[in-house]
PAFIMAR-433812 format. One record per residue (C-alpha): residue number from 1; chain; x, y, z. Coordinates in nm, 3 decimals, decimal comma, m for minus. Layout:
<i=NUM; ch=A; px=X; py=Y; pz=Z> .
...
# end
This chain:
<i=1; ch=A; px=m8,403; py=m1,103; pz=0,995> .
<i=2; ch=A; px=m8,193; py=m1,333; pz=1,204> .
<i=3; ch=A; px=m8,058; py=m1,690; pz=1,106> .
<i=4; ch=A; px=m8,321; py=m1,797; pz=1,367> .
<i=5; ch=A; px=m8,588; py=m1,670; pz=1,179> .
<i=6; ch=A; px=m8,530; py=m1,958; pz=0,857> .
<i=7; ch=A; px=m8,528; py=m2,237; pz=1,053> .
<i=8; ch=A; px=m8,807; py=m2,131; pz=1,330> .
<i=9; ch=A; px=m9,040; py=m1,970; pz=1,167> .
<i=10; ch=A; px=m9,022; py=m2,171; pz=0,868> .
<i=11; ch=A; px=m9,150; py=m2,447; pz=1,026> .
<i=12; ch=A; px=m9,395; py=m2,288; pz=1,219> .
<i=13; ch=A; px=m9,576; py=m2,148; pz=0,879> .
<i=14; ch=A; px=m9,502; py=m2,541; pz=0,692> .
<i=15; ch=A; px=m9,580; py=m2,709; pz=0,979> .
<i=16; ch=A; px=m9,853; py=m2,607; pz=1,119> .
<i=17; ch=A; px=m9,874; py=m2,439; pz=1,510> .
<i=18; ch=A; px=m9,517; py=m2,504; pz=1,680> .
<i=19; ch=A; px=m9,661; py=m2,642; pz=2,051> .
<i=20; ch=A; px=m9,401; py=m2,764; pz=2,367> .
<i=21; ch=A; px=m9,456; py=m3,152; pz=2,356> .
<i=22; ch=A; px=m9,353; py=m3,141; pz=1,918> .
<i=23; ch=A; px=m9,009; py=m3,039; pz=2,045> .
<i=24; ch=A; px=m9,022; py=m2,713; pz=1,973> .
<i=25; ch=A; px=m8,727; py=m2,588; pz=2,185> .
<i=26; ch=A; px=m8,454; py=m2,886; pz=2,160> .
<i=27; ch=A; px=m8,129; py=m2,631; pz=2,291> .
<i=28; ch=A; px=m7,980; py=m2,697; pz=1,936> .
<i=29; ch=A; px=m8,348; py=m2,639; pz=1,755> .
<i=30; ch=A; px=m8,287; py=m2,387; pz=1,535> .
<i=31; ch=A; px=m7,957; py=m2,299; pz=1,499> .
<i=32; ch=A; px=m7,665; py=m2,423; pz=1,318> .
<i=33; ch=A; px=m7,416; py=m2,565; pz=1,526> .
<i=34; ch=A; px=m7,027; py=m2,548; pz=1,537> .
<i=35; ch=A; px=m6,780; py=m2,813; pz=1,514> .
<i=36; ch=A; px=m6,602; py=m2,799; pz=1,849> .
<i=37; ch=A; px=m6,317; py=m2,972; pz=1,979> .
<i=38; ch=A; px=m6,336; py=m3,000; pz=2,407> .
<i=39; ch=A; px=m6,115; py=m3,240; pz=2,614> .
<i=40; ch=A; px=m6,318; py=m3,554; pz=2,801> .
<i=41; ch=A; px=m6,291; py=m3,300; pz=3,109> .
<i=42; ch=A; px=m6,369; py=m3,400; pz=3,473> .
<i=43; ch=A; px=m6,742; py=m3,424; pz=3,644> .
<i=44; ch=A; px=m6,863; py=m3,454; pz=3,979> .
<i=45; ch=A; px=m7,138; py=m3,584; pz=4,180> .
<i=46; ch=A; px=m7,460; py=m3,403; pz=4,287> .
<i=47; ch=A; px=m7,827; py=m3,434; pz=4,409> .
<i=48; ch=A; px=m8,008; py=m3,534; pz=4,090> .
<i=49; ch=A; px=m7,772; py=m3,572; pz=3,905> .
<i=50; ch=A; px=m7,443; py=m3,442; pz=3,803> .
<i=51; ch=A; px=m7,155; py=m3,158; pz=3,676> .
<i=52; ch=A; px=m6,943; py=m3,226; pz=3,370> .
<i=53; ch=A; px=m6,617; py=m2,939; pz=3,279> .
<i=54; ch=A; px=m6,510; py=m2,918; pz=2,914> .
<i=55; ch=A; px=m6,278; py=m2,689; pz=2,726> .
<i=56; ch=A; px=m6,374; py=m2,680; pz=2,439> .
<i=57; ch=A; px=m6,187; py=m2,506; pz=2,121> .
<i=58; ch=A; px=m5,935; py=m2,367; pz=2,488> .
<i=59; ch=A; px=m6,273; py=m2,281; pz=2,699> .
<i=60; ch=A; px=m6,390; py=m2,357; pz=2,992> .
<i=61; ch=A; px=m6,745; py=m2,468; pz=3,011> .
<i=62; ch=A; px=m6,947; py=m2,682; pz=3,229> .
<i=63; ch=A; px=m7,329; py=m2,897; pz=3,205> .
<i=64; ch=A; px=m7,519; py=m3,045; pz=3,388> .
<i=65; ch=A; px=m7,731; py=m3,327; pz=3,359> .
<i=66; ch=A; px=m7,954; py=m3,606; pz=3,582> .
<i=67; ch=A; px=m7,723; py=m3,878; pz=3,416> .
<i=68; ch=A; px=m7,315; py=m3,810; pz=3,324> .
<i=69; ch=A; px=m7,282; py=m3,838; pz=2,959> .
<i=70; ch=A; px=m7,601; py=m3,578; pz=2,933> .
<i=71; ch=A; px=m7,438; py=m3,313; pz=3,159> .
<i=72; ch=A; px=m7,125; py=m3,373; pz=2,899> .
<i=73; ch=A; px=m7,351; py=m3,348; pz=2,618> .
<i=74; ch=A; px=m7,533; py=m2,982; pz=2,773> .
<i=75; ch=A; px=m7,089; py=m2,896; pz=2,829> .
<i=76; ch=A; px=m7,048; py=m2,981; pz=2,445> .
<i=77; ch=A; px=m7,365; py=m2,736; pz=2,368> .
<i=78; ch=A; px=m7,224; py=m2,408; pz=2,567> .
<i=79; ch=A; px=m6,877; py=m2,529; pz=2,351> .
<i=80; ch=A; px=m7,175; py=m2,503; pz=2,075> .
<i=81; ch=A; px=m7,304; py=m2,175; pz=2,178> .
<i=82; ch=A; px=m6,915; py=m2,024; pz=2,174> .
<i=83; ch=A; px=m6,829; py=m2,125; pz=1,854> .
<i=84; ch=A; px=m7,099; py=m1,952; pz=1,691> .
<i=85; ch=A; px=m7,009; py=m1,598; pz=1,860> .
<i=86; ch=A; px=m7,158; py=m1,655; pz=2,181> .
<i=87; ch=A; px=m7,057; py=m1,743; pz=2,574> .
<i=88; ch=A; px=m6,840; py=m2,001; pz=2,657> .
<i=89; ch=A; px=m7,058; py=m2,010; pz=3,051> .
<i=90; ch=A; px=m6,896; py=m2,272; pz=3,310> .
<i=91; ch=A; px=m6,921; py=m2,276; pz=3,736> .
<i=92; ch=A; px=m7,339; py=m2,389; pz=3,697> .
<i=93; ch=A; px=m7,517; py=m2,295; pz=4,034> .
<i=94; ch=A; px=m7,768; py=m2,561; pz=4,074> .
<i=95; ch=A; px=m8,110; py=m2,440; pz=4,261> .
<i=96; ch=A; px=m8,288; py=m2,771; pz=4,342> .
<i=97; ch=A; px=m8,697; py=m2,598; pz=4,357> .
<i=98; ch=A; px=m9,056; py=m2,828; pz=4,440> .
<i=99; ch=A; px=m9,085; py=m3,013; pz=4,123> .
<i=100; ch=A; px=m8,719; py=m2,891; pz=3,971> .
<i=101; ch=A; px=m8,381; py=m2,718; pz=3,942> .
<i=102; ch=A; px=m8,279; py=m2,331; pz=3,822> .
<i=103; ch=A; px=m7,977; py=m2,409; pz=3,705> .
<i=104; ch=A; px=m7,751; py=m2,044; pz=3,631> .
<i=105; ch=A; px=m7,450; py=m2,021; pz=3,418> .
<i=106; ch=A; px=m7,141; py=m1,717; pz=3,441> .
<i=107; ch=A; px=m7,041; py=m1,708; pz=3,126> .
<i=108; ch=A; px=m6,736; py=m1,571; pz=2,935> .
<i=109; ch=A; px=m6,686; py=m1,288; pz=2,823> .
<i=110; ch=A; px=m6,825; py=m1,093; pz=3,146> .
<i=111; ch=A; px=m6,804; py=m1,333; pz=3,380> .
<i=112; ch=A; px=m7,037; py=m1,119; pz=3,558> .
<i=113; ch=A; px=m7,311; py=m1,192; pz=3,293> .
<i=114; ch=A; px=m7,530; py=m1,540; pz=3,327> .
<i=115; ch=A; px=m7,747; py=m1,755; pz=3,159> .
<i=116; ch=A; px=m8,018; py=m1,987; pz=3,387> .
<i=117; ch=A; px=m8,264; py=m2,343; pz=3,236> .
<i=118; ch=A; px=m8,566; py=m2,475; pz=3,412> .
<i=119; ch=A; px=m8,641; py=m2,812; pz=3,394> .
<i=120; ch=A; px=m8,848; py=m3,070; pz=3,624> .
<i=121; ch=A; px=m8,474; py=m3,242; pz=3,543> .
<i=122; ch=A; px=m8,133; py=m3,098; pz=3,575> .
<i=123; ch=A; px=m8,145; py=m3,269; pz=3,203> .
<i=124; ch=A; px=m8,445; py=m3,034; pz=3,126> .
<i=125; ch=A; px=m8,258; py=m2,737; pz=3,297> .
<i=126; ch=A; px=m7,921; py=m2,695; pz=3,154> .
<i=127; ch=A; px=m8,084; py=m2,797; pz=2,760> .
<i=128; ch=A; px=m8,321; py=m2,504; pz=2,868> .
<i=129; ch=A; px=m8,025; py=m2,252; pz=2,940> .
<i=130; ch=A; px=m7,816; py=m2,330; pz=2,669> .
<i=131; ch=A; px=m8,080; py=m2,290; pz=2,433> .
<i=132; ch=A; px=m8,099; py=m1,942; pz=2,602> .
<i=133; ch=A; px=m7,730; py=m1,875; pz=2,505> .
<i=134; ch=A; px=m7,778; py=m1,956; pz=2,185> .
<i=135; ch=A; px=m8,075; py=m1,759; pz=2,133> .
<i=136; ch=A; px=m7,809; py=m1,493; pz=2,314> .
<i=137; ch=A; px=m7,538; py=m1,550; pz=2,075> .
<i=138; ch=A; px=m7,721; py=m1,469; pz=1,755> .
<i=139; ch=A; px=m7,843; py=m1,117; pz=1,848> .
<i=140; ch=A; px=m8,094; py=m1,230; pz=2,167> .
<i=141; ch=A; px=m8,042; py=m1,087; pz=2,514> .
<i=142; ch=A; px=m7,859; py=m1,342; pz=2,805> .
<i=143; ch=A; px=m8,127; py=m1,411; pz=3,005> .
<i=144; ch=A; px=m8,126; py=m1,488; pz=3,430> .
<i=145; ch=A; px=m8,391; py=m1,626; pz=3,636> .
<i=146; ch=A; px=m8,452; py=m1,554; pz=3,988> .
<i=147; ch=A; px=m8,571; py=m1,774; pz=4,230> .
<i=148; ch=A; px=m8,799; py=m1,480; pz=4,350> .
<i=149; ch=A; px=m8,937; py=m1,527; pz=4,016> .
<i=150; ch=A; px=m9,110; py=m1,862; pz=3,970> .
<i=151; ch=A; px=m9,406; py=m1,864; pz=4,078> .
<i=152; ch=A; px=m9,687; py=m2,135; pz=4,102> .
<i=153; ch=A; px=m10,069; py=m2,176; pz=4,051> .
<i=154; ch=A; px=m10,277; py=m2,403; pz=4,099> .
<i=155; ch=A; px=m10,169; py=m2,612; pz=3,762> .
<i=156; ch=A; px=m9,911; py=m2,442; pz=3,698> .
<i=157; ch=A; px=m9,636; py=m2,254; pz=3,719> .
<i=158; ch=A; px=m9,572; py=m1,865; pz=3,545> .
<i=159; ch=A; px=m9,118; py=m1,831; pz=3,534> .
<i=160; ch=A; px=m8,961; py=m1,493; pz=3,433> .
<i=161; ch=A; px=m8,671; py=m1,444; pz=3,375> .
<i=162; ch=A; px=m8,465; py=m1,107; pz=3,305> .
<i=163; ch=A; px=m8,292; py=m1,113; pz=3,029> .
<i=164; ch=A; px=m8,007; py=m0,814; pz=2,985> .
<i=165; ch=A; px=m7,972; py=m0,528; pz=2,732> .
<i=166; ch=A; px=m7,930; py=m0,196; pz=2,776> .
<i=167; ch=A; px=m8,191; py=m0,232; pz=3,035> .
<i=168; ch=A; px=m8,271; py=m0,592; pz=3,199> .
<i=169; ch=A; px=m8,632; py=m0,684; pz=3,101> .
<i=170; ch=A; px=m8,866; py=m0,941; pz=3,182> .
<i=171; ch=A; px=m8,968; py=m1,236; pz=2,990> .
<i=172; ch=A; px=m9,157; py=m1,496; pz=3,103> .
<i=173; ch=A; px=m9,327; py=m1,849; pz=3,044> .
<i=174; ch=A; px=m9,615; py=m2,060; pz=3,168> .
<i=175; ch=A; px=m9,634; py=m2,469; pz=3,195> .
<i=176; ch=A; px=m9,756; py=m2,716; pz=3,378> .
<i=177; ch=A; px=m9,425; py=m2,814; pz=3,512> .
<i=178; ch=A; px=m9,107; py=m2,631; pz=3,532> .
<i=179; ch=A; px=m8,923; py=m2,822; pz=3,242> .
<i=180; ch=A; px=m9,287; py=m2,632; pz=3,000> .
<i=181; ch=A; px=m9,237; py=m2,284; pz=3,170> .
<i=182; ch=A; px=m8,894; py=m2,220; pz=3,093> .
<i=183; ch=A; px=m8,954; py=m2,453; pz=2,752> .
<i=184; ch=A; px=m9,231; py=m2,150; pz=2,702> .
<i=185; ch=A; px=m8,991; py=m1,873; pz=2,810> .
<i=186; ch=A; px=m8,697; py=m1,971; pz=2,581> .
<i=187; ch=A; px=m8,985; py=m1,964; pz=2,251> .
<i=188; ch=A; px=m9,089; py=m1,624; pz=2,395> .
<i=189; ch=A; px=m8,706; py=m1,452; pz=2,380> .
<i=190; ch=A; px=m8,695; py=m1,612; pz=2,108> .
<i=191; ch=A; px=m8,961; py=m1,442; pz=1,952> .
<i=192; ch=A; px=m8,852; py=m1,088; pz=2,133> .
<i=193; ch=A; px=m8,508; py=m1,175; pz=1,900> .
<i=194; ch=A; px=m8,616; py=m1,147; pz=1,626> .
<i=195; ch=A; px=m8,800; py=m0,798; pz=1,597> .
<i=196; ch=A; px=m9,143; py=m0,929; pz=1,796> .
<i=197; ch=A; px=m9,290; py=m0,831; pz=2,130> .
<i=198; ch=A; px=m9,130; py=m0,950; pz=2,485> .
<i=199; ch=A; px=m9,381; py=m1,060; pz=2,638> .
<i=200; ch=A; px=m9,485; py=m1,047; pz=3,071> .
<i=201; ch=A; px=m9,764; py=m1,327; pz=3,231> .
<i=202; ch=A; px=m9,842; py=m1,347; pz=3,567> .
<i=203; ch=A; px=m10,016; py=m1,588; pz=3,817> .
<i=204; ch=A; px=m10,279; py=m1,268; pz=3,767> .
<i=205; ch=A; px=m10,340; py=m1,430; pz=3,405> .
<i=206; ch=A; px=m10,420; py=m1,786; pz=3,454> .
<i=207; ch=A; px=m10,742; py=m1,839; pz=3,472> .
<i=208; ch=A; px=m10,905; py=m2,167; pz=3,487> .
<i=209; ch=A; px=m11,295; py=m2,296; pz=3,373> .
<i=210; ch=A; px=m11,396; py=m2,555; pz=3,378> .
<i=211; ch=A; px=m11,111; py=m2,834; pz=3,149> .
<i=212; ch=A; px=m10,903; py=m2,613; pz=3,058> .
<i=213; ch=A; px=m10,638; py=m2,282; pz=3,087> .
<i=214; ch=A; px=m10,645; py=m1,883; pz=2,969> .
<i=215; ch=A; px=m10,397; py=m1,706; pz=2,981> .
<i=216; ch=A; px=m10,315; py=m1,386; pz=2,877> .
<i=217; ch=A; px=m9,897; py=m1,257; pz=2,779> .
<i=218; ch=A; px=m9,886; py=m0,828; pz=2,799> .
<i=219; ch=A; px=m9,625; py=m0,759; pz=2,534> .
<i=220; ch=A; px=m9,508; py=m0,427; pz=2,527> .
<i=221; ch=A; px=m9,278; py=m0,223; pz=2,311> .
<i=222; ch=A; px=m9,398; py=0,113; pz=2,026> .
<i=223; ch=A; px=m9,733; py=m0,010; pz=2,102> .
<i=224; ch=A; px=m9,878; py=m0,259; pz=2,356> .
<i=225; ch=A; px=m9,979; py=m0,554; pz=2,253> .
<i=226; ch=A; px=m10,210; py=m0,857; pz=2,434> .
<i=227; ch=A; px=m10,167; py=m1,204; pz=2,317> .
<i=228; ch=A; px=m10,392; py=m1,506; pz=2,483> .
<i=229; ch=A; px=m10,371; py=m1,899; pz=2,455> .
<i=230; ch=A; px=m10,668; py=m2,151; pz=2,523> .
<i=231; ch=A; px=m10,492; py=m2,487; pz=2,628> .
<i=232; ch=A; px=m10,647; py=m2,796; pz=2,813> .
<i=233; ch=A; px=m10,314; py=m2,788; pz=3,062> .
<i=234; ch=A; px=m10,162; py=m2,436; pz=3,145> .
<i=235; ch=A; px=m9,912; py=m2,573; pz=2,898> .
<i=236; ch=A; px=m10,073; py=m2,571; pz=2,603> .
<i=237; ch=A; px=m10,241; py=m2,273; pz=2,644> .
<i=238; ch=A; px=m9,928; py=m2,105; pz=2,683> .
<i=239; ch=A; px=m9,863; py=m2,277; pz=2,330> .
<i=240; ch=A; px=m10,102; py=m2,137; pz=2,181> .
<i=241; ch=A; px=m10,050; py=m1,762; pz=2,312> .
<i=242; ch=A; px=m9,725; py=m1,851; pz=2,191> .
<i=243; ch=A; px=m9,865; py=m1,964; pz=1,850> .
<i=244; ch=A; px=m9,997; py=m1,626; pz=1,846> .
<i=245; ch=A; px=m9,716; py=m1,421; pz=1,975> .
<i=246; ch=A; px=m9,530; py=m1,615; pz=1,627> .
<i=247; ch=A; px=m9,839; py=m1,526; pz=1,441> .
<i=248; ch=A; px=m9,850; py=m1,120; pz=1,474> .
<i=249; ch=A; px=m9,477; py=m1,090; pz=1,527> .
<i=250; ch=A; px=m9,519; py=m1,218; pz=1,160> .
<i=251; ch=A; px=m9,699; py=m0,894; pz=1,085> .
<i=252; ch=A; px=m9,973; py=m1,120; pz=1,179> .
<i=253; ch=A; px=m10,230; py=m0,967; pz=1,356> .
<i=254; ch=A; px=m10,244; py=m0,886; pz=1,729> .
<i=255; ch=A; px=m10,538; py=m1,149; pz=1,836> .
<i=256; ch=A; px=m10,706; py=m1,245; pz=2,204> .
<i=257; ch=A; px=m10,931; py=m1,415; pz=2,447> .
<i=258; ch=A; px=m11,114; py=m1,344; pz=2,709> .
<i=259; ch=A; px=m11,333; py=m1,544; pz=2,956> .
<i=260; ch=A; px=m11,655; py=m1,417; pz=2,848> .
<i=261; ch=A; px=m11,563; py=m1,623; pz=2,452> .
<i=262; ch=A; px=m11,465; py=m1,939; pz=2,619> .
<i=263; ch=A; px=m11,779; py=m2,172; pz=2,651> .
<i=264; ch=A; px=m11,866; py=m2,529; pz=2,630> .
<i=265; ch=A; px=m12,120; py=m2,677; pz=2,364> .
<i=266; ch=A; px=m12,262; py=m2,986; pz=2,217> .
<i=267; ch=A; px=m11,964; py=m3,220; pz=2,148> .
<i=268; ch=A; px=m11,701; py=m3,000; pz=2,352> .
<i=269; ch=A; px=m11,550; py=m2,574; pz=2,358> .
<i=270; ch=A; px=m11,571; py=m2,243; pz=2,218> .
<i=271; ch=A; px=m11,319; py=m2,006; pz=2,178> .
<i=272; ch=A; px=m11,368; py=m1,678; pz=2,037> .
<i=273; ch=A; px=m11,057; py=m1,462; pz=2,067> .
<i=274; ch=A; px=m11,084; py=m1,020; pz=1,862> .
<i=275; ch=A; px=m10,752; py=m0,973; pz=1,663> .
<i=276; ch=A; px=m10,815; py=m0,621; pz=1,544> .
<i=277; ch=A; px=m11,094; py=m0,555; pz=1,375> .
<i=278; ch=A; px=m11,211; py=m0,967; pz=1,348> .
<i=279; ch=A; px=m11,256; py=m1,262; pz=1,499> .
<i=280; ch=A; px=m11,218; py=m1,614; pz=1,510> .
<i=281; ch=A; px=m11,440; py=m1,927; pz=1,683> .
<i=282; ch=A; px=m11,170; py=m2,231; pz=1,694> .
<i=283; ch=A; px=m11,388; py=m2,545; pz=1,790> .
<i=284; ch=A; px=m11,290; py=m2,893; pz=1,978> .
<i=285; ch=A; px=m11,321; py=m3,190; pz=2,158> .
<i=286; ch=A; px=m11,031; py=m3,016; pz=2,393> .
<i=287; ch=A; px=m10,982; py=m2,659; pz=2,541> .
<i=288; ch=A; px=m10,656; py=m2,704; pz=2,328> .
<i=289; ch=A; px=m10,811; py=m2,857; pz=1,994> .
<i=290; ch=A; px=m11,035; py=m2,497; pz=2,023> .
<i=291; ch=A; px=m10,778; py=m2,271; pz=2,107> .
<i=292; ch=A; px=m10,519; py=m2,507; pz=1,814> .
<i=293; ch=A; px=m10,870; py=m2,407; pz=1,564> .
<i=294; ch=A; px=m10,909; py=m2,109; pz=1,649> .
<i=295; ch=A; px=m10,509; py=m2,015; pz=1,571> .
<i=296; ch=A; px=m10,558; py=m2,164; pz=1,213> .
<i=297; ch=A; px=m10,801; py=m1,963; pz=1,132> .
<i=298; ch=A; px=m10,707; py=m1,649; pz=1,207> .
<i=299; ch=A; px=m10,400; py=m1,756; pz=0,959> .
<i=300; ch=A; px=m10,587; py=m1,846; pz=0,715> .
<i=301; ch=A; px=m10,855; py=m1,510; pz=0,775> .
<i=302; ch=A; px=m10,551; py=m1,295; pz=0,721> .
<i=303; ch=A; px=m10,258; py=m1,466; pz=0,592> .
<i=304; ch=A; px=m9,862; py=m1,311; pz=0,670> .
<i=305; ch=A; px=m9,801; py=m1,103; pz=0,374> .
# end
């Protein structure tokens, strides 16, 4: 397995479920950064932030950020991505969106190869793009996001990145805001890079119930699997689905919930997941806690060998 496995999956086992709000997805999470030497470089202002250019180890890179220091730090992150054996990314194209920004970098070698990031702020979008760059550096796909592939629904967004390989394949993320949708997509890209399934979602896969969301991801491969997540917000539901996708990728069971298995009971919520030939039922005062409880029970009932 690649280096990412040791940190990402081991951390998941020892700390329990990983969620967007726990900081799973900073650009350097799960990677051993390489020291790079970068010049000060130039910068320019952009509505909502800055673009900063640097020359790191003789290669041109750029970064974006809400503050100039954040843009400069993002450029250094792309220098580190190149030092890892990945692509040196430059020429950021920024697309303002309702709710944030989409930024796409052209990357060497092959300037035609592009890597995107999504976020509520330019800082978040730059960090997200650098995270996708690091996945690519360690053997994953290079992923680009098109404006038309960001869809909104009441309570959030679905962002579907087109990820290059022998063919372009979609990988989705869902979140209550653009930052969380980008982080969730990055998590699913990391799972796929490690030999797990490539998962996509659609606005039609998002179901609302009083007090929460049920979100499904369809994951094709040698055998198609479906994973679901439940949460008070769409970000929490998508993070729960990512937990189950990680679990399945590591040899666990395929777990999926249906709307008929979500119930409001005394004291909160009951959520039933079908996991292969068995089921687990999670309970919690909120939908998020019920989904997390179901995941912990699945891991306890059918441990990963």
